N, C-alpha and C positions, 0 to 999 in steps of 0.2 A: 638502390638499395637499403643496407639492416644498419643499425644499429644494435652491437649485445643477441647477435641473432634472431637480428625480424624487422623483416621489408619496412620503412619511413609509412606506404599508404596502408600498415596494418595498423601500423599504432597513431596512424594521425581518425583514423575510425573508430580505432575502439575507441582516442581521447575526448573524438566529435560524440559518439554516442555514455558518454560515460555523464562527456556536460549533460545531454540532454536527458539520459537517467535521475542522473543527480536530482535535477531539476522533479521532477513526476517525485522522482522518491520525498520530501525538502516541500515540497506542495503534498504530497494524499499521507505520510507514513507512506510508503508501499510502492513494491515496482521495479524492483530489483534486480530479487531473475527470478519471478514472472515473467519478466523481460531479456536480461537478458540469457537465462539457461538456455531459451528454445532457440534465441540465437544463433550460441555455441553451437548448436547440436542441429539446425540446421546446416551452420560451416563446418561441419566435420567432426567435429570437438567430440573426444569418446564422452561416456557420461558420466564420468566418473566426477571425470578429468570441467564437463562442463556445469555440471549442478556443484562440483569441490570450490571452482572459482569462481561460479555463481557466488557462494556463499560470502566469502572469503568478498567476495564486491559487499555484501551489503551490508556482514561487520567494518569495514573500510564506514562506509559514505552514509552510515546509517549510526555514527558516531558520530560524524562532521555533523550532521542535521540534528540531531541529537543536542547536541550545545547551542548551535544556534537556537531550537526553540525554547535550552534554557534562557541563552535569554531577553525571552522575551514573553520571559515568563510558561508558559505550554507544558509546558511539564508536569504530571502530577505525581508523582514518584506516588505517593499511595497509593492510587486507582495502578502505579504502572506494579509495584511487588505481586497487588491481589491477583489482578491480571495476571500476575505470571502463575502463580500458587495452579490457581484453577487452571487454565490453558494446559502445563504440564501434565496437569491427573486432568484433565481431560483429551490430550495429547493420544497417549498409553492406550485409551481403551478403542480410540478410533484407533491403530496399531491395531490393535482385539480380530475387530470388524472388516476388513481389508486383510492381511491373514487368514483368516477363516474366504475374505471370497477368491484367494489366492488357491486356495486350496483345492474346490469347486475350481475354480476355472474359472471365474467368471470379471475379475480385480481388473486390466486393462478395460472393458469395452461400461462394467459398468462407473469406475471412476474418472474412466474417461467421459462420456454419460454424464452426471453429474458436476465438474467440474464447470464443462462448457455451461447446461441446465444452470450453476449457482453461478456463475456469471456472468452474463446474461440477463436472471432474474433478480438480481443485487442492482446490477445496471441501471436493470428497466428502472427497476421499482426508485432508488439514489437521483434518476435525472426524473419519473417524474412531481416526484411528491414535491423535489427545488424548482421545477418548469411552474407549479400550481400554487405553489406559496409564495415564490413570482405574484400569480396571478391572483392576487386578494390573501389566501391561505388554505389550506386546508379542510374540506369542509369536519365541526365537527374543534373542530382542533379549539380550544382557549388561550387568550393572548393571556402572557405571564411578566412576571415584571425579569423580564432577562432583552436581551439581547437580539433576541431571535422567538419568534414560538418554540416554547419545545415543545418534540415530538411527541402525539400519544399517551405510542405503546407508551415511550419511559415516565411522562404521569402517571400511567394506572402498579409503570415497575417500582418507586418513589412512594404511591400512598402503602404499602404495600409497609406499615411499618416493625419490623421483624430484626429483633433490637437484639447483638449492636449497630446504630449507626451510624455510618459515615462520611461528614465532612467533607466534601471531592472541591476545584477548580473553578469559580464562577457562580458557586450558589449553587449547590450541589449538592445533597442532604439523600442519602439512602442506606437501605440495611446489605450489611459487609453478605443475606447470604445470597441476594438479590444478584452482586456482586460478581461473589465466585461461582452462581450457577449461570450467567449471563455466557463468565470468561473458560469455564465446561462445557459449554454449548461451541461456541470456537472454539477453542480447544480441539476438541470430538471430532469437527471439521475437514482442521486442522486433518487433524490427522489422521483420515481418513483418505480426503485425497487425497494426500503426500505435500503436504504445499505448507507456505512458511505463515499464512492465512494473514496478512495484515490488507486485505481486502474483504478477507470476514468481520474483520478487529473493530478496526476503526470504523466506519456503518454502524457497529454493532452498539459501542464509547457513547458515542451521538445519539442511532435512534435510539436503545435498550437501556444507556446507562445515563444518559440523559447531563449527559455536559459538551462545551460550547467544540465548535469542528476543532479551531483550531487546537483548543489540550486534549479531544479526537487525535489529533495526527499529534500530537509531538510528545505524548500516554503511548504510546503504539512505538510510536519513534522507538525509545525509549527498550520495550517493548525488545526487538527487535536485536539490536547489539548485545543483548543477553545469548537467542537463540543463532539469530547468528553466530558468534564469536563459539558458543558452543560447538553447532556444526561445522565452522568453517575450520577450529581443532580436529577433528575428527581426521576433515575428510584429507590437511596439515597432513596429519602423521601417518597418511599411508602412499599420500605425496600424489594427491591428486590436485592440488596448487596452481597452476603457472603462473610464472608470476609477469610472464611476455602476454600474460591478456588483464591477471591481475591494477598493475603497476596505472596501467594509463588511463584504464577504465577509473580507476581512482582519480588521476589526477587528474584528471574531468568536471567525474562528480567533485575534486572537491570544491572546486567553484557551484558550480548547478544546485550544493547540493543548499548551500545557502542563501545561493537565491533562493531558489525555491520555498523551503522553508522561511527567511526575509517574504517570500512577497500573501505569504497565511495572514498574515498581518493586514497585507493592501484590499486584499482582490475579498472584495463580498461575502458570506458564506449561503446563500441561493445561486453563487456562482463556481466554488470551489465544488461545493454537490453537481453539479453539471458538467463540469469540465472532469469530476472525479465515474458517477451515472456510464458518459461514453467510455475514458478509456478499459471501467470495461466493458461497454457494450468489443469493441474493436478487438480486442483482447479475449474475445467469448469467439469473434470470427478469426480472429486469425489462430484460434485451436483448434476449435473446429472443423479449418479449414485443409490444418498434418495432419489429426485426426483421418476426415475423408483419408485425403493420400494417399495416407502408409495403409488403410482398405480397401483399398482403389488399387491403388502399389501405383500410382497417380504423382514422383517425386519432383516431376512441375508443382508439385500444388505446396511442395514444407520451401521451395523458396515461394510464393504466393505473401504466405503465411510468412513468411522473415519480413515482404514487404508490409505488407498490415502490420508485424508487430513495428519494422522503422518511421512511418507513416503518422502510423495513431503517435507514438514517443515525439513524436515533431509535431502536429497537430496541435498535441494538447501541453507542451512544454512553452510551440510559441506560443497560444489563446495564455497561458501563467505570468507567458513575460508580457508578451500587450496586454493584458490588462490591468495588472499590473506601471506598466507603464502613467496608464490613460488617469491611472486613479492619483497615482504623485503627479501629473500634472496640473487636476482638477485639483488638490489640496493645495499647489504653489500657491495660488495668489490668495488664495485665503492667508496661509501661512505670511509670506507679502506683510498685506492687509495689516490683519493684528499686529505684525510685530515695526510697523509706522505708524498705528498708534497709539 
C-alpha cells in the first residue's frame, strides 16, 4: 500500500525514526543530520539527497525544539548570535584546510579518522566527568554559587577579564573575546570535518564558556536554526530535498523535540551529560564500522552501522523518557503534599 507514492511501511518507519531523533535533538541540541544522513545513505539514497533532506529535517526540528527551550527560558540569544559570528569565520578557515587535504588526496582518510577520534574523545571525556561528578566531583574543582559545579576550564576562561565583558544566562560573565575564540575553534572543527558541529558546540558552551547544560542545549539549537535553514535552502534549490522523507520525519520529531526539550528541565544535569557521552561513543562506533566496511569493501558492515545508529537512538531516547517519568513520579507526592498544606 502506498500514500502519495510512498510505501506506508516506509512512512511509519520515518515517522518513528523522527520521533526518536526529535527526542535526542530537543534533549541534546544535536543528533539530527549526525544520525539521519548516515541512515539515509545506508538505505541507498543519493548523497546529495541524504544530506539535503537531513538538513531540511534538522531545520524543522531545531525550530520546534528552540521554541520549547525558549518557553523554558533556556535560550541565550546574545550568546547564540556571538557564537554564530565566530563559528561562521571558523568554518571558512576549516574549509580551506579541508580543500588543501583534498588537493593532496588525503581528505577522506584524515577526516574519517579525525571524525571518529573526536566523537570518541568528546564522548569519553563527557561521560568520565559526569560519572566523576556523581562520585563527589572532580579533583581540583571548587564549589561555586550555582546549581552545579562549573568546570575548571570554564572558570579559567572566565578569569580572563578582557573587556568588554558579557553577562549570560545562568549568572555567567565572560569576555566577548573568549566567546568568539571558543566559537571560532568549534567552527574550525566543523568546517574541517564537514559536519554541523552540534556535538562540538554543546559541550563547548558548557565546559569552556560555563553556561548551564540546559542553556547550552537551547542556545545550540538556536544556532542550528540558522545553519540548518541556510543549508536546506541551498540544497532545495538544486532539488536535493525529498519531501517524502522530510515530512514523515518532521511529523514524528514535532512531538519528540518537545518531549526532549521538556526533559532537560526534569533530568539531572549529570544524567544529561552521561546520555550525551554515550550517544557520542555509539556514534563513533557506528561511523568507524561504516568506514571499515568501505575500506574492506564489506557492504554488510553498512547495515551493522545502521543498526548501531538506530539502536543508539532507541536506547538513549528511551533512557531520557524513563528518567523524566521517574522524576515526575518522584516530585508528584511533594506537589500533592504542598497543595494539601
